[in-house]
DRENSENU-230128 format. One record per residue (C-alpha): residue number from 0; z, x, y; residue in one letter. Coordinates in steps of 0.5 Angstrom, whole numbers. Example, Ala and Ser with C-alpha at 12.3 -4.5 7.8 and 13.67 -1.06 7.14 Angstrom:
residues 2
n / z / x / y / res
0 / 16 / 25 / -9 / a
1 / 14 / 27 / -2 / s
end
This chain:
residues 399
n / z / x / y / res
0 / -13 / -8 / -6 / m
1 / -16 / -5 / -13 / s
2 / -12 / -4 / -19 / t
3 / -18 / -2 / -23 / t
4 / -16 / 4 / -28 / p
5 / -20 / 10 / -25 / a
6 / -22 / 12 / -32 / s
7 / -21 / 9 / -39 / s
8 / -20 / 15 / -42 / e
9 / -13 / 17 / -45 / r
10 / -9 / 20 / -39 / p
11 / -9 / 28 / -39 / e
12 / -2 / 31 / -41 / k
13 / 3 / 31 / -36 / l
14 / 6 / 38 / -35 / n
15 / 13 / 37 / -32 / l
16 / 14 / 44 / -30 / r
17 / 11 / 44 / -23 / p
18 / 13 / 37 / -22 / i
19 / 20 / 39 / -23 / l
20 / 20 / 45 / -19 / l
21 / 16 / 41 / -13 / a
22 / 22 / 36 / -13 / v
23 / 27 / 42 / -13 / s
24 / 24 / 46 / -7 / v
25 / 23 / 40 / -3 / a
26 / 30 / 37 / -4 / t
27 / 33 / 44 / -2 / v
28 / 28 / 43 / 4 / g
29 / 31 / 37 / 7 / v
30 / 38 / 38 / 4 / l
31 / 41 / 41 / 11 / p
32 / 39 / 35 / 15 / s
33 / 41 / 30 / 10 / f
34 / 48 / 33 / 8 / l
35 / 49 / 33 / 16 / t
36 / 48 / 26 / 16 / g
37 / 52 / 24 / 9 / g
38 / 58 / 28 / 11 / l
39 / 58 / 26 / 19 / a
40 / 64 / 22 / 19 / v
41 / 68 / 29 / 16 / q
42 / 64 / 34 / 21 / i
43 / 65 / 30 / 27 / r
44 / 72 / 29 / 25 / g
45 / 73 / 37 / 25 / e
46 / 68 / 39 / 30 / i
47 / 68 / 33 / 35 / g
48 / 62 / 30 / 38 / f
49 / 59 / 23 / 38 / g
50 / 53 / 19 / 34 / a
51 / 48 / 21 / 39 / g
52 / 50 / 28 / 39 / a
53 / 49 / 27 / 31 / l
54 / 42 / 24 / 32 / g
55 / 40 / 30 / 36 / l
56 / 43 / 35 / 31 / a
57 / 39 / 32 / 26 / v
58 / 33 / 31 / 31 / a
59 / 33 / 38 / 32 / v
60 / 32 / 40 / 25 / f
61 / 26 / 35 / 24 / f
62 / 23 / 38 / 31 / v
63 / 23 / 45 / 28 / v
64 / 19 / 42 / 22 / s
65 / 14 / 38 / 26 / s
66 / 12 / 44 / 31 / l
67 / 12 / 49 / 25 / s
68 / 8 / 44 / 20 / s
69 / 1 / 45 / 22 / a
70 / 1 / 52 / 22 / f
71 / 5 / 53 / 16 / a
72 / 0 / 49 / 12 / g
73 / -5 / 54 / 14 / r
74 / -1 / 60 / 12 / v
75 / 1 / 57 / 5 / v
76 / -6 / 56 / 4 / e
77 / -7 / 64 / 5 / r
78 / 0 / 66 / 1 / i
79 / -1 / 61 / -4 / g
80 / 4 / 56 / -6 / s
81 / 9 / 60 / -11 / h
82 / 10 / 65 / -5 / t
83 / 11 / 60 / 0 / a
84 / 16 / 56 / -4 / m
85 / 20 / 62 / -6 / r
86 / 21 / 63 / 2 / a
87 / 22 / 56 / 3 / s
88 / 28 / 56 / -2 / s
89 / 31 / 63 / 1 / l
90 / 31 / 60 / 8 / v
91 / 35 / 54 / 5 / g
92 / 40 / 58 / 2 / v
93 / 41 / 62 / 9 / l
94 / 41 / 55 / 13 / s
95 / 46 / 52 / 8 / l
96 / 51 / 58 / 8 / l
97 / 51 / 59 / 15 / a
98 / 53 / 51 / 16 / v
99 / 59 / 52 / 11 / a
100 / 61 / 59 / 14 / v
101 / 59 / 59 / 22 / f
102 / 58 / 52 / 24 / a
103 / 65 / 51 / 28 / g
104 / 62 / 48 / 34 / s
105 / 56 / 43 / 35 / w
106 / 51 / 48 / 38 / w
107 / 53 / 53 / 32 / g
108 / 51 / 47 / 27 / l
109 / 44 / 46 / 31 / v
110 / 43 / 53 / 30 / a
111 / 44 / 53 / 23 / c
112 / 39 / 47 / 23 / l
113 / 34 / 50 / 26 / v
114 / 33 / 55 / 21 / l
115 / 33 / 50 / 16 / g
116 / 28 / 46 / 19 / g
117 / 23 / 52 / 19 / m
118 / 24 / 52 / 11 / g
119 / 23 / 45 / 11 / n
120 / 16 / 46 / 14 / a
121 / 14 / 51 / 9 / i
122 / 17 / 47 / 3 / a
123 / 12 / 41 / 4 / q
124 / 5 / 44 / 4 / p
125 / 7 / 49 / -1 / a
126 / 9 / 44 / -6 / t
127 / 3 / 39 / -4 / n
128 / -1 / 45 / -6 / l
129 / 2 / 47 / -12 / m
130 / 1 / 39 / -15 / l
131 / -6 / 39 / -13 / a
132 / -8 / 45 / -16 / r
133 / -3 / 45 / -22 / e
134 / -3 / 38 / -24 / v
135 / -9 / 34 / -27 / p
136 / -12 / 29 / -23 / g
137 / -11 / 23 / -27 / g
138 / -3 / 24 / -26 / r
139 / -3 / 27 / -19 / q
140 / 0 / 20 / -16 / g
141 / 6 / 20 / -21 / l
142 / 7 / 27 / -19 / a
143 / 7 / 26 / -12 / f
144 / 11 / 20 / -13 / g
145 / 16 / 24 / -17 / v
146 / 16 / 30 / -12 / k
147 / 17 / 25 / -6 / q
148 / 23 / 23 / -9 / a
149 / 26 / 29 / -6 / a
150 / 28 / 26 / 0 / i
151 / 32 / 20 / -3 / p
152 / 35 / 26 / -8 / v
153 / 38 / 29 / -2 / a
154 / 41 / 23 / 1 / t
155 / 43 / 22 / -6 / l
156 / 47 / 28 / -7 / l
157 / 49 / 27 / 0 / a
158 / 52 / 21 / -1 / g
159 / 56 / 23 / -8 / l
160 / 58 / 29 / -4 / a
161 / 63 / 24 / 0 / v
162 / 67 / 22 / -5 / p
163 / 67 / 28 / -9 / v
164 / 68 / 34 / -4 / l
165 / 68 / 32 / 3 / a
166 / 74 / 27 / 2 / v
167 / 78 / 32 / -3 / t
168 / 76 / 40 / -2 / v
169 / 73 / 39 / 5 / g
170 / 65 / 38 / 7 / w
171 / 64 / 46 / 8 / r
172 / 64 / 46 / 0 / w
173 / 59 / 41 / 0 / a
174 / 54 / 46 / 4 / f
175 / 56 / 52 / 0 / a
176 / 55 / 48 / -6 / g
177 / 48 / 47 / -4 / g
178 / 47 / 54 / -2 / a
179 / 48 / 56 / -9 / l
180 / 43 / 51 / -12 / l
181 / 38 / 53 / -7 / a
182 / 39 / 60 / -9 / l
183 / 38 / 58 / -17 / l
184 / 32 / 54 / -15 / i
185 / 29 / 60 / -11 / s
186 / 29 / 64 / -18 / l
187 / 26 / 59 / -22 / l
188 / 19 / 60 / -18 / v
189 / 14 / 63 / -21 / p
190 / 11 / 70 / -18 / r
191 / 4 / 69 / -19 / e
192 / 0 / 70 / -13 / y
193 / -5 / 64 / -12 / d
194 / -7 / 64 / -5 / g
195 / -14 / 65 / -2 / e
196 / -17 / 69 / 4 / s
197 / -17 / 66 / 11 / a
198 / -25 / 65 / 11 / s
199 / -24 / 61 / 4 / r
200 / -19 / 57 / 7 / v
201 / -24 / 55 / 13 / k
202 / -30 / 54 / 9 / e
203 / -25 / 49 / 4 / s
204 / -23 / 45 / 10 / r
205 / -30 / 43 / 12 / a
206 / -33 / 37 / 9 / g
207 / -26 / 34 / 8 / d
208 / -23 / 28 / 12 / a
209 / -24 / 28 / 19 / p
210 / -19 / 31 / 24 / l
211 / -19 / 25 / 28 / a
212 / -17 / 20 / 22 / a
213 / -12 / 25 / 20 / l
214 / -9 / 25 / 27 / i
215 / -8 / 18 / 27 / l
216 / -5 / 17 / 20 / l
217 / 0 / 23 / 22 / a
218 / 2 / 18 / 28 / v
219 / 3 / 12 / 23 / g
220 / 7 / 16 / 18 / i
221 / 11 / 19 / 24 / g
222 / 12 / 12 / 26 / l
223 / 14 / 10 / 19 / g
224 / 19 / 16 / 19 / s
225 / 22 / 14 / 26 / t
226 / 24 / 8 / 23 / a
227 / 26 / 10 / 16 / a
228 / 30 / 17 / 17 / t
229 / 36 / 14 / 20 / p
230 / 37 / 11 / 14 / l
231 / 40 / 18 / 11 / g
232 / 43 / 20 / 17 / a
233 / 47 / 13 / 19 / f
234 / 48 / 8 / 13 / v
235 / 55 / 11 / 12 / v
236 / 57 / 10 / 19 / e
237 / 54 / 4 / 20 / s
238 / 57 / 1 / 13 / a
239 / 64 / 4 / 15 / a
240 / 63 / 0 / 22 / s
241 / 63 / -6 / 19 / t
242 / 70 / -5 / 15 / g
243 / 67 / -2 / 9 / v
244 / 71 / 4 / 6 / d
245 / 68 / 11 / 7 / v
246 / 68 / 13 / 0 / g
247 / 64 / 6 / -2 / v
248 / 59 / 7 / 4 / a
249 / 58 / 14 / 1 / g
250 / 56 / 10 / -6 / l
251 / 52 / 5 / -2 / l
252 / 48 / 11 / 1 / l
253 / 47 / 13 / -6 / a
254 / 45 / 7 / -9 / l
255 / 39 / 6 / -4 / g
256 / 37 / 13 / -5 / s
257 / 37 / 11 / -13 / g
258 / 32 / 5 / -11 / v
259 / 28 / 10 / -7 / g
260 / 27 / 15 / -12 / i
261 / 25 / 9 / -17 / a
262 / 20 / 6 / -12 / v
263 / 17 / 13 / -11 / r
264 / 16 / 14 / -18 / v
265 / 13 / 7 / -20 / v
266 / 9 / 7 / -14 / a
267 / 6 / 14 / -16 / g
268 / 4 / 12 / -23 / h
269 / 1 / 5 / -21 / l
270 / -3 / 9 / -16 / a
271 / -6 / 14 / -21 / d
272 / -9 / 7 / -24 / g
273 / -12 / 5 / -17 / m
274 / -19 / 7 / -15 / t
275 / -18 / 5 / -8 / g
276 / -13 / 1 / -3 / g
277 / -7 / 6 / -3 / r
278 / -6 / 7 / 4 / l
279 / -6 / -1 / 5 / r
280 / -1 / -1 / 0 / l
281 / 3 / 4 / 4 / v
282 / 2 / -1 / 10 / a
283 / 5 / -7 / 6 / g
284 / 11 / -3 / 4 / m
285 / 12 / -1 / 11 / l
286 / 12 / -9 / 13 / a
287 / 16 / -11 / 7 / v
288 / 21 / -6 / 9 / g
289 / 23 / -9 / 16 / t
290 / 26 / -15 / 12 / a
291 / 31 / -9 / 10 / g
292 / 32 / -7 / 17 / f
293 / 34 / -14 / 19 / a
294 / 39 / -15 / 14 / m
295 / 42 / -8 / 16 / l
296 / 42 / -11 / 23 / a
297 / 46 / -17 / 21 / s
298 / 53 / -13 / 19 / g
299 / 54 / -18 / 13 / s
300 / 57 / -14 / 7 / p
301 / 53 / -18 / 3 / g
302 / 47 / -17 / 6 / l
303 / 48 / -10 / 7 / l
304 / 47 / -8 / 0 / v
305 / 41 / -12 / -1 / v
306 / 38 / -9 / 6 / g
307 / 40 / -2 / 4 / v
308 / 36 / -4 / -3 / v
309 / 30 / -6 / 1 / l
310 / 30 / -1 / 7 / a
311 / 30 / 5 / 2 / f
312 / 25 / 2 / -3 / g
313 / 20 / -1 / 1 / a
314 / 21 / 2 / 8 / g
315 / 22 / 9 / 5 / w
316 / 19 / 8 / -1 / g
317 / 12 / 10 / 1 / w
318 / 11 / 18 / 3 / p
319 / 9 / 20 / -4 / g
320 / 4 / 15 / -4 / l
321 / 2 / 17 / 3 / f
322 / 1 / 24 / 1 / n
323 / -3 / 23 / -5 / f
324 / -8 / 19 / -1 / a
325 / -9 / 25 / 4 / i
326 / -10 / 30 / -2 / v
327 / -15 / 25 / -5 / k
328 / -18 / 25 / 2 / s
329 / -18 / 32 / 2 / n
330 / -19 / 36 / -4 / p
331 / -21 / 42 / -2 / k
332 / -15 / 44 / 3 / a
333 / -9 / 40 / 1 / p
334 / -4 / 44 / 4 / a
335 / -8 / 45 / 11 / a
336 / -9 / 37 / 11 / a
337 / -2 / 35 / 9 / t
338 / 1 / 40 / 14 / g
339 / -3 / 36 / 20 / i
340 / 0 / 29 / 17 / t
341 / 7 / 33 / 16 / q
342 / 7 / 34 / 23 / t
343 / 7 / 27 / 25 / g
344 / 12 / 26 / 19 / a
345 / 17 / 31 / 22 / s
346 / 16 / 29 / 29 / g
347 / 18 / 22 / 27 / g
348 / 24 / 24 / 23 / a
349 / 26 / 28 / 29 / a
350 / 25 / 22 / 34 / l
351 / 28 / 17 / 29 / g
352 / 36 / 19 / 29 / p
353 / 36 / 21 / 36 / l
354 / 33 / 15 / 39 / l
355 / 38 / 11 / 33 / f
356 / 44 / 15 / 35 / g
357 / 43 / 14 / 43 / y
358 / 42 / 6 / 41 / t
359 / 48 / 6 / 37 / v
360 / 52 / 9 / 43 / e
361 / 49 / 4 / 48 / a
362 / 49 / -2 / 44 / t
363 / 50 / -3 / 37 / s
364 / 48 / -1 / 30 / f
365 / 45 / -8 / 29 / g
366 / 41 / -7 / 35 / t
367 / 39 / 0 / 33 / a
368 / 37 / -3 / 26 / w
369 / 32 / -9 / 29 / l
370 / 29 / -3 / 33 / a
371 / 27 / 1 / 27 / a
372 / 24 / -6 / 24 / g
373 / 20 / -7 / 29 / i
374 / 17 / 1 / 29 / v
375 / 16 / 0 / 22 / s
376 / 11 / -6 / 23 / l
377 / 8 / -1 / 28 / l
378 / 7 / 4 / 23 / a
379 / 4 / -1 / 18 / a
380 / -2 / -2 / 24 / a
381 / -3 / 5 / 25 / a
382 / -4 / 7 / 18 / i
383 / -9 / 1 / 17 / l
384 / -13 / 3 / 23 / a
385 / -13 / 10 / 20 / g
386 / -16 / 8 / 14 / r
387 / -21 / 4 / 17 / r
388 / -23 / 11 / 21 / m
389 / -24 / 14 / 14 / l
390 / -28 / 9 / 11 / v
391 / -33 / 9 / 17 / r
392 / -33 / 17 / 17 / a
393 / -34 / 18 / 9 / r
394 / -38 / 11 / 8 / e
395 / -34 / 11 / 1 / e
396 / -28 / 8 / -2 / p
397 / -22 / 11 / 2 / v
398 / -16 / 13 / -2 / s
end
């Protein structure tokens, strides 16, 4: 892996506005799912359903995102990042508010999460497009690292919501607060149009990374998401099952989220100084993350803390680096390209909680975490295979 600086010139000035806005919109996009996972103890206590049903509800959110992502990526190129980000945030408002008011049954909760999944499908390519267009090339790695911190930000908010709101005034108020946050963010999105014509989008895609390579990389990120997504949905319950207090378990989720945020930002900053090997680094992080999953499987309170740090930091700290690599390989149509890979990411995020929840019901949390570690290793192998395909297709250093 090369870490040679891409340029010896002084780095371009970093404009924080598009980065912070991208983080905010992306956070709103995934917030309905991770609030559901973080507040699972309270939600299940009131509505009444098992761990498998929780996994299925979260899975529905990501299935909808997966099925919509490729189409959403093309639409975003047409209507522009600003319009798409505003629409995504408003859909998030409706989803979060619907959970707070109408989710009186499992089916009602699922219906609300379907709406949220649609908003998330728009949010990801929209924010990727804005960063690719509005952030200088020499600072885009950092920008994507910060942006992908949106997911651990969402889990951080979900973790903090447990002791602050869920165990005091009730879990529905946490969703209502999320809806208010999403509304405020939608008002901050610029109104300037920055879309392109359909013919221009088709022309832009020509010459970028081959579709077959993007599909294989989508499989890789899908496997990685399958392994990592249960962290946000099940860490609280897993810790509680070992005897840890629910409030402390929520803080443990917040700790892991904070580590995940830091790793994503640092990895993105390092990527700006690399001339290649970014996908190799992604694969390496996935491999290291397996140690964290193994520690979570042990059920030991001491190893639980270290396991959360490793699993969130290495096993789930790579998405920003991955998206940056995809954008570097597809500079002409980044929203369309990341829409394709996001199909895998969302599909894996759907499959992960579902399989994990039913594995817990059939066996134990320990077995489920071990299975997540194995899937993480398979993800690393798929990412490396996709990278080799890019190398052969383009005959130049891969991102």
